[in-house]
LUMDO-574047 format. One record per residue (C-alpha): chain; residue number from 1; x negated, y negated, z negated. Coordinates in nm, 2 decimals, always signed. Layout:
! residues N
+--------+-----+--------+--------+--------+
| chaine | num |      u |      v |      w |
+--------+-----+--------+--------+--------+
|      A | NUM |      X |      Y |      Z |
...
+--------+-----+--------+--------+--------+
! end
This chain:
! residues 261
+--------+-----+--------+--------+--------+
| chaine | num |      u |      v |      w |
+--------+-----+--------+--------+--------+
|      A |   1 |  +1.76 |  +1.22 |  -0.77 |
|      A |   2 |  +1.74 |  +0.88 |  -0.67 |
|      A |   3 |  +1.47 |  +0.70 |  -0.57 |
|      A |   4 |  +1.63 |  +0.34 |  -0.75 |
|      A |   5 |  +1.84 |  +0.35 |  -1.04 |
|      A |   6 |  +1.93 |  +0.02 |  -1.21 |
|      A |   7 |  +2.13 |  +0.01 |  -1.56 |
|      A |   8 |  +2.28 |  -0.31 |  -1.67 |
|      A |   9 |  +2.07 |  -0.55 |  -1.57 |
|      A |  10 |  +2.04 |  -0.84 |  -1.72 |
|      A |  11 |  +1.86 |  -1.15 |  -1.69 |
|      A |  12 |  +1.92 |  -1.56 |  -1.79 |
|      A |  13 |  +1.72 |  -1.91 |  -1.80 |
|      A |  14 |  +1.81 |  -2.08 |  -2.09 |
|      A |  15 |  +2.19 |  -2.08 |  -2.14 |
|      A |  16 |  +2.24 |  -1.99 |  -1.77 |
|      A |  17 |  +2.29 |  -1.64 |  -1.71 |
|      A |  18 |  +2.21 |  -1.51 |  -1.32 |
|      A |  19 |  +2.18 |  -1.15 |  -1.39 |
|      A |  20 |  +2.55 |  -0.99 |  -1.53 |
|      A |  21 |  +2.48 |  -0.60 |  -1.61 |
|      A |  22 |  +2.40 |  -0.51 |  -1.28 |
|      A |  23 |  +2.35 |  -0.17 |  -1.20 |
|      A |  24 |  +2.34 |  +0.04 |  -0.87 |
|      A |  25 |  +2.13 |  +0.33 |  -0.70 |
|      A |  26 |  +1.96 |  +0.39 |  -0.39 |
|      A |  27 |  +1.87 |  +0.69 |  -0.23 |
|      A |  28 |  +1.54 |  +0.77 |  -0.08 |
|      A |  29 |  +1.50 |  +0.62 |  +0.31 |
|      A |  30 |  +1.81 |  +0.42 |  +0.26 |
|      A |  31 |  +1.81 |  +0.08 |  +0.36 |
|      A |  32 |  +2.01 |  -0.20 |  +0.10 |
|      A |  33 |  +2.09 |  -0.51 |  +0.23 |
|      A |  34 |  +2.16 |  -0.81 |  -0.04 |
|      A |  35 |  +2.38 |  -1.07 |  +0.08 |
|      A |  36 |  +2.60 |  -1.37 |  -0.11 |
|      A |  37 |  +2.54 |  -1.73 |  -0.11 |
|      A |  38 |  +2.27 |  -1.95 |  -0.28 |
|      A |  39 |  +2.29 |  -1.89 |  -0.63 |
|      A |  40 |  +2.44 |  -1.52 |  -0.63 |
|      A |  41 |  +2.14 |  -1.41 |  -0.83 |
|      A |  42 |  +2.03 |  -1.19 |  -0.54 |
|      A |  43 |  +1.64 |  -1.30 |  -0.60 |
|      A |  44 |  +1.63 |  -1.31 |  -0.92 |
|      A |  45 |  +1.73 |  -0.95 |  -0.88 |
|      A |  46 |  +1.46 |  -0.88 |  -0.61 |
|      A |  47 |  +1.20 |  -1.05 |  -0.82 |
|      A |  48 |  +1.32 |  -0.82 |  -1.12 |
|      A |  49 |  +1.31 |  -0.53 |  -0.93 |
|      A |  50 |  +0.91 |  -0.64 |  -0.91 |
|      A |  51 |  +0.83 |  -0.74 |  -1.25 |
|      A |  52 |  +0.79 |  -1.08 |  -1.15 |
|      A |  53 |  +1.06 |  -1.17 |  -1.34 |
|      A |  54 |  +1.10 |  -0.97 |  -1.71 |
|      A |  55 |  +1.50 |  -0.87 |  -1.70 |
|      A |  56 |  +1.66 |  -0.95 |  -2.05 |
|      A |  57 |  +1.85 |  -0.59 |  -2.07 |
|      A |  58 |  +1.90 |  -0.30 |  -1.88 |
|      A |  59 |  +1.65 |  +0.01 |  -1.76 |
|      A |  60 |  +1.47 |  +0.01 |  -1.42 |
|      A |  61 |  +1.39 |  +0.36 |  -1.28 |
|      A |  62 |  +1.18 |  +0.51 |  -1.03 |
|      A |  63 |  +1.20 |  +0.86 |  -0.86 |
|      A |  64 |  +1.34 |  +0.97 |  -1.25 |
|      A |  65 |  +1.01 |  +0.74 |  -1.44 |
|      A |  66 |  +1.14 |  +0.46 |  -1.64 |
|      A |  67 |  +0.96 |  +0.12 |  -1.55 |
|      A |  68 |  +1.13 |  -0.08 |  -1.73 |
|      A |  69 |  +1.37 |  -0.03 |  -2.07 |
|      A |  70 |  +1.45 |  -0.36 |  -2.25 |
|      A |  71 |  +1.50 |  -0.16 |  -2.61 |
|      A |  72 |  +1.20 |  +0.09 |  -2.55 |
|      A |  73 |  +0.89 |  -0.21 |  -2.59 |
|      A |  74 |  +0.66 |  +0.07 |  -2.48 |
|      A |  75 |  +0.77 |  +0.02 |  -2.12 |
|      A |  76 |  +0.68 |  -0.37 |  -2.11 |
|      A |  77 |  +0.34 |  -0.39 |  -2.20 |
|      A |  78 |  +0.17 |  -0.61 |  -1.94 |
|      A |  79 |  -0.07 |  -0.37 |  -1.85 |
|      A |  80 |  +0.16 |  -0.10 |  -1.74 |
|      A |  81 |  +0.35 |  -0.36 |  -1.58 |
|      A |  82 |  +0.11 |  -0.39 |  -1.36 |
|      A |  83 |  +0.06 |  -0.07 |  -1.24 |
|      A |  84 |  +0.43 |  +0.00 |  -1.22 |
|      A |  85 |  +0.41 |  -0.30 |  -1.03 |
|      A |  86 |  +0.28 |  -0.10 |  -0.74 |
|      A |  87 |  +0.55 |  +0.06 |  -0.68 |
|      A |  88 |  +0.70 |  -0.19 |  -0.46 |
|      A |  89 |  +0.60 |  -0.36 |  -0.22 |
|      A |  90 |  +0.73 |  -0.73 |  -0.19 |
|      A |  91 |  +0.77 |  -1.00 |  +0.16 |
|      A |  92 |  +0.82 |  -1.30 |  +0.00 |
|      A |  93 |  +1.02 |  -1.57 |  +0.22 |
|      A |  94 |  +0.67 |  -1.84 |  +0.24 |
|      A |  95 |  +0.45 |  -1.56 |  +0.39 |
|      A |  96 |  +0.18 |  -1.65 |  +0.06 |
|      A |  97 |  -0.10 |  -1.51 |  +0.28 |
|      A |  98 |  -0.43 |  -1.61 |  +0.17 |
|      A |  99 |  -0.57 |  -1.91 |  +0.41 |
|      A | 100 |  -0.95 |  -1.82 |  +0.38 |
|      A | 101 |  -0.92 |  -1.45 |  +0.47 |
|      A | 102 |  -0.85 |  -1.29 |  +0.79 |
|      A | 103 |  -0.51 |  -1.14 |  +0.88 |
|      A | 104 |  -0.77 |  -0.77 |  +0.83 |
|      A | 105 |  -0.89 |  -0.90 |  +0.49 |
|      A | 106 |  -0.55 |  -1.01 |  +0.41 |
|      A | 107 |  -0.42 |  -0.66 |  +0.47 |
|      A | 108 |  -0.72 |  -0.50 |  +0.33 |
|      A | 109 |  -0.81 |  -0.71 |  -0.03 |
|      A | 110 |  -0.54 |  -0.56 |  -0.24 |
|      A | 111 |  -0.64 |  -0.22 |  -0.19 |
|      A | 112 |  -1.01 |  -0.33 |  -0.24 |
|      A | 113 |  -0.93 |  -0.46 |  -0.51 |
|      A | 114 |  -0.76 |  -0.15 |  -0.67 |
|      A | 115 |  -1.05 |  +0.11 |  -0.52 |
|      A | 116 |  -1.31 |  -0.07 |  -0.74 |
|      A | 117 |  -1.12 |  +0.08 |  -1.02 |
|      A | 118 |  -1.17 |  +0.46 |  -0.89 |
|      A | 119 |  -1.47 |  +0.64 |  -1.09 |
|      A | 120 |  -1.61 |  +0.74 |  -0.73 |
|      A | 121 |  -1.59 |  +0.41 |  -0.59 |
|      A | 122 |  -1.98 |  +0.29 |  -0.64 |
|      A | 123 |  -2.12 |  +0.63 |  -0.49 |
|      A | 124 |  -1.85 |  +0.62 |  -0.20 |
|      A | 125 |  -1.85 |  +0.26 |  -0.19 |
|      A | 126 |  -1.93 |  +0.22 |  +0.20 |
|      A | 127 |  -1.68 |  +0.54 |  +0.33 |
|      A | 128 |  -1.38 |  +0.38 |  +0.11 |
|      A | 129 |  -1.39 |  +0.09 |  +0.28 |
|      A | 130 |  -1.44 |  +0.23 |  +0.59 |
|      A | 131 |  -1.12 |  +0.39 |  +0.52 |
|      A | 132 |  -0.96 |  +0.09 |  +0.41 |
|      A | 133 |  -1.01 |  -0.15 |  +0.72 |
|      A | 134 |  -0.93 |  +0.17 |  +0.90 |
|      A | 135 |  -0.58 |  +0.19 |  +0.77 |
|      A | 136 |  -0.48 |  -0.19 |  +0.78 |
|      A | 137 |  -0.62 |  -0.20 |  +1.13 |
|      A | 138 |  -0.37 |  +0.05 |  +1.19 |
|      A | 139 |  -0.03 |  -0.16 |  +1.01 |
|      A | 140 |  -0.17 |  -0.44 |  +1.17 |
|      A | 141 |  -0.14 |  -0.28 |  +1.51 |
|      A | 142 |  +0.20 |  -0.13 |  +1.40 |
|      A | 143 |  +0.36 |  -0.47 |  +1.40 |
|      A | 144 |  +0.21 |  -0.58 |  +1.65 |
|      A | 145 |  -0.05 |  -0.77 |  +1.57 |
|      A | 146 |  -0.42 |  -0.54 |  +1.72 |
|      A | 147 |  -0.52 |  -0.86 |  +1.85 |
|      A | 148 |  -0.56 |  -1.07 |  +1.61 |
|      A | 149 |  -0.71 |  -0.93 |  +1.34 |
|      A | 150 |  -0.97 |  -1.18 |  +1.28 |
|      A | 151 |  -0.72 |  -1.47 |  +1.32 |
|      A | 152 |  -0.63 |  -1.71 |  +1.04 |
|      A | 153 |  -0.29 |  -1.79 |  +0.93 |
|      A | 154 |  -0.32 |  -2.18 |  +1.07 |
|      A | 155 |  -0.44 |  -1.93 |  +1.37 |
|      A | 156 |  -0.08 |  -1.72 |  +1.39 |
|      A | 157 |  +0.29 |  -1.81 |  +1.43 |
|      A | 158 |  +0.54 |  -1.85 |  +1.15 |
|      A | 159 |  +0.66 |  -1.46 |  +1.26 |
|      A | 160 |  +0.29 |  -1.37 |  +1.30 |
|      A | 161 |  +0.22 |  -1.46 |  +0.95 |
|      A | 162 |  +0.49 |  -1.26 |  +0.83 |
|      A | 163 |  +0.42 |  -0.96 |  +1.05 |
|      A | 164 |  +0.06 |  -0.99 |  +0.86 |
|      A | 165 |  +0.27 |  -0.99 |  +0.51 |
|      A | 166 |  +0.47 |  -0.75 |  +0.60 |
|      A | 167 |  +0.14 |  -0.52 |  +0.65 |
|      A | 168 |  -0.01 |  -0.62 |  +0.40 |
|      A | 169 |  +0.30 |  -0.49 |  +0.14 |
|      A | 170 |  +0.28 |  -0.19 |  +0.35 |
|      A | 171 |  -0.11 |  -0.17 |  +0.24 |
|      A | 172 |  -0.06 |  +0.02 |  -0.14 |
|      A | 173 |  +0.20 |  +0.26 |  +0.06 |
|      A | 174 |  +0.51 |  +0.15 |  -0.20 |
|      A | 175 |  +0.81 |  +0.36 |  -0.30 |
|      A | 176 |  +1.02 |  +0.11 |  -0.23 |
|      A | 177 |  +0.98 |  -0.20 |  +0.03 |
|      A | 178 |  +1.11 |  -0.53 |  -0.06 |
|      A | 179 |  +1.19 |  -0.86 |  +0.14 |
|      A | 180 |  +1.28 |  -1.19 |  +0.00 |
|      A | 181 |  +1.47 |  -1.36 |  +0.30 |
|      A | 182 |  +1.24 |  -1.28 |  +0.51 |
|      A | 183 |  +1.34 |  -1.50 |  +0.81 |
|      A | 184 |  +1.44 |  -1.80 |  +0.59 |
|      A | 185 |  +1.11 |  -2.01 |  +0.69 |
|      A | 186 |  +1.09 |  -1.87 |  +1.04 |
|      A | 187 |  +1.24 |  -2.08 |  +1.32 |
|      A | 188 |  +1.53 |  -1.91 |  +1.54 |
|      A | 189 |  +1.30 |  -1.83 |  +1.80 |
|      A | 190 |  +1.03 |  -1.63 |  +1.59 |
|      A | 191 |  +1.31 |  -1.48 |  +1.35 |
|      A | 192 |  +1.39 |  -1.22 |  +1.60 |
|      A | 193 |  +1.03 |  -1.06 |  +1.67 |
|      A | 194 |  +1.05 |  -0.99 |  +1.26 |
|      A | 195 |  +1.37 |  -0.83 |  +1.25 |
|      A | 196 |  +1.23 |  -0.60 |  +1.50 |
|      A | 197 |  +1.00 |  -0.52 |  +1.29 |
|      A | 198 |  +1.20 |  -0.43 |  +0.99 |
|      A | 199 |  +1.38 |  -0.24 |  +1.16 |
|      A | 200 |  +1.14 |  -0.04 |  +1.35 |
|      A | 201 |  +1.02 |  +0.06 |  +0.99 |
|      A | 202 |  +1.32 |  +0.23 |  +0.93 |
|      A | 203 |  +1.26 |  +0.56 |  +0.88 |
|      A | 204 |  +1.40 |  +0.94 |  +0.68 |
|      A | 205 |  +1.06 |  +0.83 |  +0.38 |
|      A | 206 |  +1.07 |  +0.44 |  +0.39 |
|      A | 207 |  +1.31 |  +0.34 |  +0.09 |
|      A | 208 |  +1.37 |  -0.06 |  +0.14 |
|      A | 209 |  +1.59 |  -0.37 |  +0.00 |
|      A | 210 |  +1.67 |  -0.67 |  +0.20 |
|      A | 211 |  +1.79 |  -0.97 |  +0.05 |
|      A | 212 |  +1.89 |  -1.14 |  +0.42 |
|      A | 213 |  +2.12 |  -1.40 |  +0.49 |
|      A | 214 |  +2.14 |  -1.25 |  +0.86 |
|      A | 215 |  +2.45 |  -1.08 |  +0.86 |
|      A | 216 |  +2.44 |  -0.94 |  +1.20 |
|      A | 217 |  +2.12 |  -0.76 |  +1.12 |
|      A | 218 |  +2.26 |  -0.65 |  +0.78 |
|      A | 219 |  +2.52 |  -0.49 |  +0.91 |
|      A | 220 |  +2.27 |  -0.32 |  +1.17 |
|      A | 221 |  +1.95 |  -0.14 |  +0.94 |
|      A | 222 |  +2.17 |  -0.11 |  +0.64 |
|      A | 223 |  +2.29 |  +0.23 |  +0.45 |
|      A | 224 |  +2.46 |  +0.00 |  +0.18 |
|      A | 225 |  +2.53 |  -0.34 |  +0.18 |
|      A | 226 |  +2.55 |  -0.50 |  -0.14 |
|      A | 227 |  +2.74 |  -0.82 |  -0.19 |
|      A | 228 |  +2.69 |  -1.09 |  -0.53 |
|      A | 229 |  +2.87 |  -1.39 |  -0.66 |
|      A | 230 |  +2.80 |  -1.59 |  -0.98 |
|      A | 231 |  +2.54 |  -1.31 |  -1.10 |
|      A | 232 |  +2.77 |  -0.99 |  -1.04 |
|      A | 233 |  +2.80 |  -0.68 |  -0.81 |
|      A | 234 |  +3.16 |  -0.82 |  -0.64 |
|      A | 235 |  +3.12 |  -0.51 |  -0.41 |
|      A | 236 |  +2.89 |  -0.24 |  -0.23 |
|      A | 237 |  +2.95 |  -0.04 |  +0.03 |
|      A | 238 |  +2.83 |  +0.14 |  +0.33 |
|      A | 239 |  +2.81 |  -0.22 |  +0.59 |
|      A | 240 |  +3.11 |  -0.10 |  +0.77 |
|      A | 241 |  +3.30 |  -0.15 |  +0.48 |
|      A | 242 |  +3.18 |  -0.46 |  +0.38 |
|      A | 243 |  +3.18 |  -0.62 |  +0.73 |
|      A | 244 |  +3.50 |  -0.49 |  +0.86 |
|      A | 245 |  +3.69 |  -0.44 |  +0.56 |
|      A | 246 |  +3.57 |  -0.60 |  +0.23 |
|      A | 247 |  +3.81 |  -0.49 |  -0.08 |
|      A | 248 |  +3.71 |  -0.84 |  -0.30 |
|      A | 249 |  +3.87 |  -1.20 |  -0.27 |
|      A | 250 |  +3.55 |  -1.33 |  -0.30 |
|      A | 251 |  +3.38 |  -1.08 |  -0.07 |
|      A | 252 |  +3.66 |  -1.22 |  +0.22 |
|      A | 253 |  +3.66 |  -1.58 |  +0.09 |
|      A | 254 |  +3.25 |  -1.57 |  +0.20 |
|      A | 255 |  +3.29 |  -1.42 |  +0.54 |
|      A | 256 |  +3.57 |  -1.61 |  +0.63 |
|      A | 257 |  +3.35 |  -1.97 |  +0.52 |
|      A | 258 |  +3.05 |  -1.79 |  +0.70 |
|      A | 259 |  +3.27 |  -1.78 |  +0.97 |
|      A | 260 |  +3.41 |  -2.14 |  +0.92 |
|      A | 261 |  +3.03 |  -2.26 |  +0.98 |
+--------+-----+--------+--------+--------+
! end
């Protein structure tokens, strides 16, 4: 069974149709890179998957569960949407860390808020919070920031801030980890450290969707590459097909333009 199924997804802003009947599937443990020119709909697709934008049509399923169906109002209730959003972890291009909190607190915060809804929280508050802190420290160690637990965002480089954001997204153990141009706000010398962390996250159990302009990274880390143009999936396949033997003329033109640049 596919971990992610997207069917006939549509999204418009006013009269501008940004997503046009988008559909694809992703198996557990696969890494999908979404590429394409600016304005092709890549980020809007990612935001729809994370319920930061509500699609106008289509359906989204995770592990067989229908999270969204435009024809079923029951899947669109705000309270339910908030819970379903937890199935996805999102790393933004601009970090979006809370400046008033340390790296450790940024990673812990969402888990602490969710823990307070547990019926046993008041009776086991200390133990639960200790467990959350221990797991947050382990995640920061995993992304190479074990020595920066008590640093505030302003004390961290852009690459370090993005690694904190990755640890924060992992903290809630999402089914699917999403990245929206994770290196676009970084200087070139900091890009490598973030891409290295993402590459190390690739395991048989971790499914990832990455919107990226880093073509070599997409080629090396992906199981599938999806090329978008003008709100449609122009071509999708394994990286060797998309990068070495593209079938679509628009895909060929995209790579040709990038080569000239």
